[in-house]
Each structure stands twice: as structure tokens, then as C-alpha cells.
VOKE-383528 format. One record per residue (C-alpha): residue in one letter; x negated, y negated, z negated; residue number from 1. Coordinates in Angstrom, 1 decimal. Example, Ala and Ser with C-alpha at 12.3 -4.5 7.8 and 13.67 -1.06 7.14 Angstrom:
% VOKE-383528
(pt A; (-12.3; 4.5; -7.8); 1)
(pt S; (-13.7; 1.1; -7.1); 2)
This chain:
% VOKE-383528
(pt M; (99.1; -42.2; -37.5); 1)
(pt A; (98.3; -44.1; -40.6); 2)
(pt I; (95.1; -43.5; -42.5); 3)
(pt P; (95.2; -43.5; -46.6); 4)
(pt V; (92.0; -45.6; -47.6); 5)
(pt K; (91.1; -47.4; -50.7); 6)
(pt L; (89.8; -50.8; -51.2); 7)
(pt D; (86.9; -50.4; -53.3); 8)
(pt V; (85.5; -48.0; -50.0); 9)
(pt F; (84.8; -51.3; -47.6); 10)
(pt E; (83.1; -54.2; -48.3); 11)
(pt G; (84.7; -56.2; -46.0); 12)
(pt P; (87.2; -56.5; -43.1); 13)
(pt L; (84.4; -55.5; -40.8); 14)
(pt D; (83.6; -52.6; -42.7); 15)
(pt L; (86.4; -51.5; -42.8); 16)
(pt L; (87.0; -51.6; -38.3); 17)
(pt M; (83.7; -49.9; -38.4); 18)
(pt H; (85.3; -47.1; -40.4); 19)
(pt L; (88.5; -47.1; -38.5); 20)
(pt I; (85.9; -46.8; -34.9); 21)
(pt D; (83.8; -43.9; -36.6); 22)
(pt K; (87.0; -42.2; -37.7); 23)
(pt N; (88.7; -42.0; -34.6); 24)
(pt K; (85.3; -41.4; -32.5); 25)
(pt V; (86.0; -44.3; -30.5); 26)
(pt D; (83.5; -46.6; -28.1); 27)
(pt I; (83.1; -50.1; -30.1); 28)
(pt Y; (82.4; -50.9; -26.5); 29)
(pt D; (85.9; -50.0; -26.0); 30)
(pt I; (88.2; -50.4; -29.2); 31)
(pt P; (91.6; -49.2; -28.6); 32)
(pt I; (92.7; -52.2; -30.5); 33)
(pt V; (96.3; -51.4; -30.0); 34)
(pt E; (95.8; -48.0; -32.3); 35)
(pt I; (92.6; -49.7; -34.5); 36)
(pt T; (95.2; -52.5; -34.9); 37)
(pt N; (98.2; -50.4; -35.9); 38)
(pt Q; (96.0; -48.6; -38.6); 39)
(pt Y; (94.2; -51.9; -39.8); 40)
(pt M; (98.3; -53.0; -40.5); 41)
(pt E; (98.9; -49.7; -42.8); 42)
(pt Y; (95.8; -50.7; -45.0); 43)
(pt I; (96.4; -54.5; -45.2); 44)
(pt R; (100.3; -53.6; -46.7); 45)
(pt A; (98.5; -51.3; -49.1); 46)
(pt M; (96.3; -54.2; -50.3); 47)
(pt Q; (99.3; -55.9; -52.1); 48)
(pt E; (98.3; -55.4; -55.2); 49)
(pt Q; (94.9; -56.4; -54.6); 50)
(pt D; (93.1; -59.7; -55.5); 51)
(pt L; (94.4; -62.9; -53.2); 52)
(pt N; (90.7; -63.9; -53.0); 53)
(pt V; (89.5; -60.3; -51.0); 54)
(pt M; (92.9; -60.5; -49.4); 55)
(pt S; (92.5; -63.6; -47.4); 56)
(pt E; (89.6; -61.8; -45.7); 57)
(pt F; (91.3; -59.1; -44.5); 58)
(pt L; (94.1; -60.7; -43.6); 59)
(pt L; (92.1; -62.9; -41.3); 60)
(pt M; (91.3; -60.5; -39.3); 61)
(pt A; (94.3; -58.5; -39.0); 62)
(pt A; (95.6; -62.1; -37.6); 63)
(pt T; (92.6; -62.1; -35.0); 64)
(pt L; (93.5; -58.2; -34.2); 65)
(pt L; (97.0; -59.1; -33.8); 66)
(pt D; (95.7; -62.3; -31.6); 67)
(pt I; (93.1; -59.7; -29.4); 68)
(pt K; (96.3; -57.7; -29.0); 69)
(pt C; (98.5; -59.6; -27.5); 70)
(pt R; (95.9; -61.3; -25.3); 71)
(pt M; (95.5; -57.6; -24.0); 72)
(pt L; (99.1; -57.6; -23.2); 73)
(pt L; (98.9; -61.0; -21.3); 74)
(pt P; (97.4; -61.2; -17.5); 75)
(pt K; (93.3; -61.0; -17.8); 76)
(pt E; (91.7; -64.5; -18.0); 77)
(pt V; (89.2; -65.6; -15.4); 78)
(pt N; (86.2; -67.4; -16.3); 79)
(pt E; (83.8; -70.1; -14.0); 80)
(pt E; (82.4; -67.1; -12.6); 81)
(pt G; (85.1; -65.5; -11.5); 82)
(pt E; (85.0; -62.4; -13.7); 83)
(pt E; (87.6; -60.9; -16.4); 84)
(pt E; (87.1; -61.6; -19.9); 85)
(pt D; (87.8; -59.0; -22.0); 86)
(pt P; (89.3; -59.8; -25.7); 87)
(pt R; (87.4; -57.6; -27.3); 88)
(pt Q; (84.1; -58.7; -26.5); 89)
(pt E; (83.8; -61.4; -29.8); 90)
(pt L; (84.4; -58.9; -32.0); 91)
(pt V; (82.1; -56.3; -30.7); 92)
(pt E; (79.8; -58.5; -31.1); 93)
(pt Q; (80.6; -59.2; -34.4); 94)
(pt L; (80.6; -55.3; -35.2); 95)
(pt L; (77.6; -54.3; -33.7); 96)
(pt Q; (75.9; -57.3; -35.9); 97)
(pt Y; (77.3; -55.7; -38.8); 98)
(pt K; (75.8; -53.0; -37.8); 99)
(pt M; (72.9; -53.9; -37.6); 100)
(pt Y; (72.8; -55.8; -40.7); 101)
(pt K; (73.7; -52.6; -43.0); 102)
(pt Y; (71.9; -50.4; -41.5); 103)
(pt M; (69.1; -52.1; -43.0); 104)
(pt S; (70.1; -52.4; -45.9); 105)
(pt Y; (70.4; -48.8; -46.4); 106)
(pt E; (66.8; -49.2; -44.8); 107)
(pt L; (65.3; -51.6; -47.7); 108)
(pt K; (67.7; -49.1; -50.6); 109)
(pt D; (65.6; -46.3; -49.2); 110)
(pt R; (62.4; -48.8; -49.7); 111)
(pt Q; (63.7; -49.6; -53.0); 112)
(pt L; (64.3; -46.1; -54.2); 113)
(pt D; (61.1; -44.7; -52.9); 114)
(pt S; (59.3; -47.5; -54.9); 115)
(pt E; (60.8; -46.4; -58.0); 116)
(pt R; (59.4; -43.2; -58.4); 117)
(pt L; (55.7; -44.4; -58.1); 118)
(pt M; (54.0; -44.7; -61.2); 119)
(pt F; (51.0; -46.2; -62.0); 120)
(pt K; (48.0; -45.2; -64.4); 121)
(pt G; (45.8; -47.5; -66.2); 122)
(pt P; (42.0; -47.3; -66.0); 123)
(pt T; (41.1; -44.7; -68.7); 124)
(pt I; (37.2; -43.8; -67.5); 125)
(pt P; (35.2; -44.5; -70.7); 126)
(pt D; (32.8; -46.9; -70.4); 127)
(pt E; (29.6; -44.6; -70.8); 128)
(pt V; (31.0; -42.9; -67.6); 129)
(pt Q; (31.2; -46.5; -65.6); 130)
(pt E; (27.6; -47.6; -66.9); 131)
(pt Y; (26.0; -44.2; -65.5); 132)
(pt Q; (23.8; -44.6; -63.0); 133)
(pt E; (21.7; -41.7; -61.1); 134)
(pt P; (18.0; -41.5; -62.1); 135)
(pt I; (16.1; -42.3; -58.6); 136)
(pt D; (13.1; -39.9; -58.2); 137)
(pt L; (10.7; -42.0; -56.6); 138)
(pt D; (8.5; -38.7; -55.4); 139)
(pt K; (11.9; -37.5; -53.3); 140)
(pt L; (12.9; -40.6; -51.9); 141)
(pt L; (9.3; -41.5; -50.8); 142)
(pt E; (8.6; -38.0; -49.8); 143)
(pt G; (7.4; -38.1; -46.0); 144)
(pt L; (6.8; -41.9; -45.6); 145)
(pt T; (3.7; -42.6; -43.9); 146)
(pt L; (2.7; -46.1; -43.0); 147)
(pt A; (3.4; -45.5; -39.3); 148)
(pt K; (6.9; -45.1; -40.2); 149)
(pt L; (7.2; -48.1; -42.4); 150)
(pt N; (5.8; -49.8; -38.8); 151)
(pt A; (8.7; -48.5; -37.3); 152)
(pt I; (10.9; -49.5; -39.6); 153)
(pt F; (9.8; -53.1; -39.9); 154)
(pt T; (9.3; -53.6; -35.9); 155)
(pt E; (12.8; -52.2; -35.5); 156)
(pt I; (13.7; -54.8; -38.0); 157)
(pt M; (12.4; -57.5; -36.3); 158)
(pt R; (13.6; -56.7; -33.3); 159)
(pt R; (16.7; -56.3; -34.7); 160)
(pt K; (16.3; -59.9; -36.2); 161)
(pt E; (14.9; -61.6; -33.0); 162)
(pt D; (17.9; -60.3; -31.2); 163)
(pt K; (20.3; -62.5; -33.2); 164)
(pt M; (18.4; -65.7; -32.4); 165)
(pt D; (19.6; -67.9; -30.2); 166)
(pt P; (16.8; -68.3; -26.9); 167)
(pt I; (18.1; -71.5; -26.6); 168)
(pt R; (18.4; -73.7; -29.5); 169)
(pt S; (15.9; -71.3; -31.6); 170)
(pt K; (12.8; -72.9; -29.5); 171)
(pt F; (14.2; -77.1; -30.3); 172)
(pt G; (12.2; -77.1; -33.6); 173)
(pt K; (13.0; -78.9; -36.2); 174)
(pt I; (15.2; -82.0; -35.5); 175)
(pt E; (14.5; -85.1; -38.2); 176)
(pt R; (16.8; -88.1; -37.8); 177)
(pt E; (15.8; -90.7; -36.4); 178)
(pt E; (15.2; -93.9; -38.6); 179)
(pt V; (16.4; -97.2; -37.1); 180)
(pt T; (18.2; -100.2; -38.7); 181)
(pt L; (20.2; -103.1; -37.3); 182)
(pt S; (17.7; -105.9; -39.5); 183)
(pt D; (14.8; -104.3; -37.1); 184)
(pt K; (16.2; -104.3; -34.2); 185)
(pt L; (17.2; -108.0; -35.0); 186)
(pt V; (14.3; -109.0; -35.5); 187)
(pt Y; (12.7; -106.9; -32.5); 188)
(pt V; (15.1; -108.6; -30.2); 189)
(pt E; (14.7; -112.8; -31.8); 190)
(pt Q; (10.9; -111.7; -31.1); 191)
(pt Y; (11.4; -110.9; -27.8); 192)
(pt A; (13.8; -114.1; -26.8); 193)
(pt R; (10.9; -116.4; -28.2); 194)
(pt F; (8.5; -115.2; -25.7); 195)
(pt H; (11.5; -114.5; -22.1); 196)
(pt R; (13.9; -117.3; -21.2); 197)
(pt C; (16.5; -114.9; -19.7); 198)
(pt F; (16.0; -111.5; -19.5); 199)
(pt S; (18.8; -108.8; -18.2); 200)
(pt F; (20.5; -107.0; -20.2); 201)
(pt R; (20.1; -103.4; -19.0); 202)
(pt E; (16.6; -103.7; -18.6); 203)
(pt L; (16.4; -104.5; -22.5); 204)
(pt L; (18.2; -101.4; -22.8); 205)
(pt S; (16.1; -99.5; -20.6); 206)
(pt R; (13.2; -100.2; -23.2); 207)
(pt Q; (14.7; -97.9; -26.1); 208)
(pt R; (13.4; -94.7; -26.8); 209)
(pt S; (16.9; -93.0; -27.5); 210)
(pt K; (20.3; -93.3; -27.6); 211)
(pt M; (20.0; -94.7; -31.2); 212)
(pt H; (17.9; -97.5; -30.5); 213)
(pt V; (20.5; -98.3; -27.9); 214)
(pt I; (23.9; -98.7; -29.8); 215)
(pt V; (21.6; -100.6; -32.3); 216)
(pt T; (20.2; -103.0; -29.8); 217)
(pt F; (23.7; -103.8; -28.3); 218)
(pt L; (24.7; -104.6; -32.2); 219)
(pt A; (21.7; -106.5; -32.5); 220)
(pt I; (22.3; -108.4; -29.4); 221)
(pt L; (26.0; -108.7; -30.3); 222)
(pt E; (25.0; -110.7; -33.7); 223)
(pt L; (22.6; -112.7; -32.1); 224)
(pt M; (25.0; -114.5; -29.6); 225)
(pt K; (27.6; -114.6; -32.6); 226)
(pt M; (24.4; -117.0; -34.2); 227)
(pt G; (23.8; -119.1; -31.7); 228)
(pt T; (20.7; -117.7; -30.9); 229)
(pt I; (21.3; -116.4; -27.1); 230)
(pt L; (24.2; -117.3; -24.6); 231)
(pt I; (25.0; -114.1; -22.6); 232)
(pt E; (26.4; -114.8; -18.9); 233)
(pt Q; (27.5; -112.4; -16.2); 234)
(pt D; (28.9; -113.4; -12.4); 235)
(pt G; (31.0; -110.3; -11.8); 236)
(pt T; (32.4; -107.3; -13.5); 237)
(pt F; (30.1; -105.0; -12.9); 238)
(pt A; (27.0; -107.5; -12.6); 239)
(pt D; (24.3; -107.6; -14.8); 240)
(pt I; (23.9; -109.4; -17.8); 241)
(pt I; (21.6; -112.1; -18.0); 242)
(pt I; (20.7; -113.5; -21.1); 243)
(pt T; (19.3; -116.6; -21.9); 244)
(pt S; (17.3; -117.6; -25.0); 245)
(pt Q; (18.1; -120.4; -27.4); 246)
(pt I; (14.6; -120.2; -29.0); 247)
(pt Y; (12.2; -119.8; -26.3); 248)
(pt R; (8.8; -120.8; -27.0); 249)
(pt K; (6.9; -122.1; -23.6); 250)
(pt G; (3.5; -120.1; -23.1); 251)
């Protein structure tokens, strides 16, 4: 049965297919491909005088429908899992995706129409009204206020402040940067080497009072070794490092 249709009603071949499915009230997952194809071809025959660029899209879909129609007449193909393949599956997925995007476009269109109904009005409040401040009645504000109430308010504020303090780090006090320079440590190690012919590297570091002093002392050792002031020996991989002074003063 032929259904008269007009080209300007539809946005493309998928739109026409959706129209035919809705008009025939068929299940999109079980499309009667023969009936829908016949109706679609009736529409194609009515397009002979239309734009060729537009018509080519509909002809491509017509070829797809005819291909599906032919495959429906043949024995059903079986996939690797042993299940029968439906020739309409790919077309159904395209229609479902098109339907989703079409409904989304309707929603966006409705939101656009709603936004066009919104009107905005610029501020027209006089400057005198904006600058107005309600006068404060100090007598009314301080009514009933006593020293006991003030003390209670002060105690509550201090308690909240103590709750926000870190109970551990708040007792560290002021942290000051320890001033130690490489030049000072060079003098220190050099003086130590003048009165100690051989000494342990580990013992020298154990005399330092902080991690920063240990690091700078280590740098001083490397610098004095490069200058030839001291020599370094180690018997094994994890053995203690022995430093031999080249500027040792006996006595």
C-alpha cells in the first residue's frame, strides 16, 4: 500500500524510515523489512524531480533496504558463536542512535525557546537607596549586656580558637633556620685534620649537631679531598671510611 509523502517533511533517509515505522506501528527491533522497503521505494519514485545530492542519500538507503530484503530471503547466517545473525541488526542500531539524537535535538530546541522568553532588567535602584544604612541604636544593642556575659562570650571564642590549633605542632615554638656555610665547615674540617692524622668519617659526622651540619660537612670533605688536603680509604663496600690528613701537625 503506497503512502503519499513529501520530501520537505523529512531530514534524511533515517528520518523517513522512522516515520514509516511509527506510521505502521511496528516494533523497531522486528522491522517487517518487505513492507517497509516497498513503502520506502514508493517515496523514492516520488523524488525523481528532486535535488540529486539529496536524492543520492535516499537511494543509498534504498539499496541497503533491498540488500537486507534479499538476505532475509536466504538461509540465515551463523556467526562464530553459533548464533543466527539478523540482517536488520545494523540498521536497527542506526535507527536507535538517530532516534536518540533526534530527541536530544528536541530537548535543546525546547530549552532555546524557554531561554528566549527570559527577560533581564538592569538595576534601577537610586544611589540614595543603595547608600542607605540603617542607624544603629547602641542602647538597644547593648541592652542587657553585662561583664559576666562578655566574659562568657570571650571564653567561648578562646575555646573555639584552641580547638582549631594543632595540639602537636603548636607546641614546637618558632622554627629558625640554622646558619651553616661551606666555608665555615672547610675551616672546621681542615683544623680537625691538622691535629688528627687519621680519623673516622663516621665519627666526624657523629660530632655534628644537625642534619644540615652533616650535609655541609660531607661537602667539605669532598672539597678537601679534591684539593689534596686529605686522602680517603675504605677497605670494603660497607666498611668505615678512614680519612688521612696531609697537613697533620704532630704534637
